[in-house]
C-alpha positions, -999 to +999 in steps of 0.1 A: +000+000+000+014+034-010+019+061+015-004+084-006-033+059+001-026+060+038-025+098+039-056+100+017-075+078+041-064+099+070-074+131+053-108+117+043-114+107+079-102+140+093-125+158+068-155+137+078-149+145+114-145+183+107-175+183+085-196+166+111-185+190+139-192+219+115-227+206+109-234+201+146-220+234+157-233+253+126-197+264+118-197+269+081-159+274+079-153+240+096-178+223+073-159+238+043-125+228+057-139+193+062-152+190+027-118+202+013-099+177+034-122+149+021-116+160-015-079+161-009-080+127+007-099+112-023-073+126-047-044+113-026-061+079-024-065+078-062-028+087-067-018+060-043-040+035-061-025+044-094+011+040-080+001+006-066-013-005-099+018+006-118+040-011-092+020-043-094+023-044-132+060-040-133 
């Protein structure tokens, strides 16, 4: 498993938590930060998946 996939999963989890806290508290900034972290995590996870696929096919 590539480190980008691990970091991506961590960012997605962090983003989900921030977004949830933002929803509960009504903090729009925290909700936006959470959504951004989740998006960043998805991209990192995709990059890591691509690296893994390349590595597996070599």
